[in-house]
C-alpha distance (Angstrom), angle and dihedral (degrees) to the residues before:
residue distance angle dihedral
M1 . . .
T2 3.78 . .
Q3 3.77 124.7 .
P4 3.81 115.3 -102.6
Q5 3.79 114.6 -101.0
Y6 3.79 113.2 -144.9
I7 3.79 115.7 -155.6
D8 3.79 134.5 -174.5
L9 3.81 129.4 -128.6
T10 3.80 94.4 -84.2
E11 3.79 93.3 49.2
A12 3.82 91.3 44.7
R13 3.79 89.7 53.0
Q14 3.83 89.3 52.5
V15 3.82 92.4 48.8
L16 3.80 89.5 53.0
A17 3.81 91.5 46.3
D18 3.82 88.9 53.2
M19 3.82 86.5 55.2
G20 3.81 91.2 50.9
V21 3.82 95.9 -101.3
N22 3.79 104.4 123.9
L23 3.80 113.2 -166.9
N24 3.76 127.5 170.6
E25 3.81 121.2 -129.4
R26 3.80 92.7 -97.6
Q27 3.81 93.2 52.8
M28 3.80 90.9 48.6
K29 3.79 92.0 49.4
R30 3.82 91.5 49.2
A31 3.80 90.0 53.4
A32 3.80 89.1 54.7
D33 3.82 98.5 41.7
L34 3.78 120.7 96.4
D35 3.80 115.7 -106.8
A36 3.80 125.2 -140.8
H37 3.82 89.3 -80.3
G38 3.82 94.3 51.9
R39 3.81 94.9 -105.7
R40 3.79 131.4 123.8
K41 3.81 126.3 -140.4
L42 3.80 88.3 -131.2
P43 3.82 125.9 32.5
F44 3.80 98.2 -102.6
F45 3.79 118.2 153.7
I46 3.78 134.6 -172.1
D47 3.80 111.2 -100.0
P48 3.82 105.6 -124.6
I49 3.81 93.2 -142.8
E50 3.80 103.1 40.0
G51 3.80 98.0 27.1
K52 3.82 90.0 -135.9
L53 3.79 129.0 125.5
K54 3.80 111.7 -97.0
I55 3.78 137.8 175.0
E56 3.77 131.3 -169.4
K57 3.81 107.2 -105.6
Q58 3.82 97.1 -135.9
T59 3.81 91.2 47.3
L60 3.81 89.8 55.8
I61 3.81 91.2 50.2
N62 3.81 91.6 46.0
V63 3.83 92.2 51.5
Y64 3.80 91.3 55.7
R65 3.81 93.8 43.7
K66 3.81 91.3 49.8
R67 3.80 92.1 50.1
Q68 3.80 89.9 50.4
L69 3.80 92.2 50.0
D70 3.81 90.9 47.3
A71 3.81 89.9 52.2
E72 3.79 92.0 48.3
N73 3.81 91.4 49.3
R74 3.82 91.3 51.4
F75 3.79 92.8 47.7
T76 3.78 114.3 106.0
C77 3.76 126.4 -172.0
G78 3.77 122.3 -129.5
């Protein structure tokens, strides 16, 4: 098992760009900001040492892959 790799907003944006999901800085920040109910669109957390928003790299990739699979499973032809 590999060690988790925690990345910040900028690195997360680059990971998504490498997957073909191009977001601008504002879109990335909105995905990490808390909504009115205290939830985030993506599972970012505040690093207790640095005080910066972080996300585990593989979790970010898995979220996007799961959403794609869900969309493909809901897709119906004709």
